[in-house]
C-alpha positions in Angstrom: 7.0 7.7 -19.0 9.0 10.0 -16.7 7.6 11.3 -13.5 7.0 15.1 -13.7 9.3 17.2 -11.6 6.5 18.7 -9.6 5.4 15.2 -8.5 8.9 14.4 -7.3 9.1 17.7 -5.4 5.6 17.0 -3.8 6.7 13.5 -2.8 10.0 14.8 -1.4 8.1 17.6 0.4 5.7 15.1 1.9 8.5 12.9 3.1 10.3 15.8 4.8 7.1 17.0 6.4 6.3 13.5 7.6 9.8 13.2 9.0 9.6 16.5 10.8 6.1 15.7 12.0 7.4 12.4 13.4 10.3 14.2 15.2 7.8 16.7 16.6 5.6 13.9 17.8 8.6 12.2 19.4 9.6 15.4 21.1 6.0 16.0 22.4 5.9 12.4 23.6 9.2 12.8 25.5 8.0 16.0 27.1 4.8 14.4 28.1 6.7 11.5 29.6 8.9 13.9 31.6 5.9 15.8 32.8 4.3 12.6 34.0 7.4 11.6 35.9 7.7 15.1 37.4 4.0 14.9 38.4 4.6 11.6 40.1 7.6 13.1 42.0 5.6 16.1 43.1 2.8 13.8 44.3 5.2 11.8 46.4 6.8 15.0 47.7 3.4 16.4 48.6 2.5 13.2 50.4 5.7 13.4 52.5 5.2 17.1 53.3 1.6 16.4 54.3 2.8 13.7 56.7 5.4 16.0 58.1 2.9 18.8 58.7 0.7 16.3 60.5 3.5 15.1 62.7 4.6 18.7 63.5 1.0 19.7 64.2 0.7 16.8 66.7 4.1 17.7 68.3 3.0 21.4 68.6 -0.2 20.3 70.2 1.7 18.2 72.7 4.0 21.2 73.5 1.0 23.4 74.0 -0.5 20.9 76.4 2.7 20.6 78.4 3.0 24.4 78.5 -0.5 24.7 79.8 0.2 22.1 82.5 3.4 23.9 83.5 1.5 27.2 83.8 -1.2 25.6 85.9 1.4 24.1 88.2 3.2 27.4 88.6 -0.1 29.2 89.3 -0.9 26.6 91.9 2.6 27.1 93.5 2.2 30.9 93.5 -1.2 30.6 95.2 0.4 28.6 98.0 3.0 31.3 98.7 2.3 33.7 101.5 1.1 37.1 100.3 4.1 39.1 101.6 6.5 36.9 99.5 4.5 37.5 96.4 4.2 41.2 97.1 8.0 41.5 97.6 8.7 39.8 94.2 6.3 42.1 92.5 8.2 45.2 93.6 
């Protein structure tokens, strides 16, 4: 008994669909893998940037402290100057 043509076409169609479905699954799996790698890279980059921000914030705070100390020393020196010298410089 010979297989009807429609059965052969159905089997061929199923094989083609299965093959294209496998290709699609492989493409999706590859994309997901790339996204996971990119996510890990972004996490590492974010961690490094967070550390850098912390270091720069600490450095800024040190500079602010040094600036305040310098201002206080200058103010103390200005207070020790005689009034006539300070008045001359203001003119």
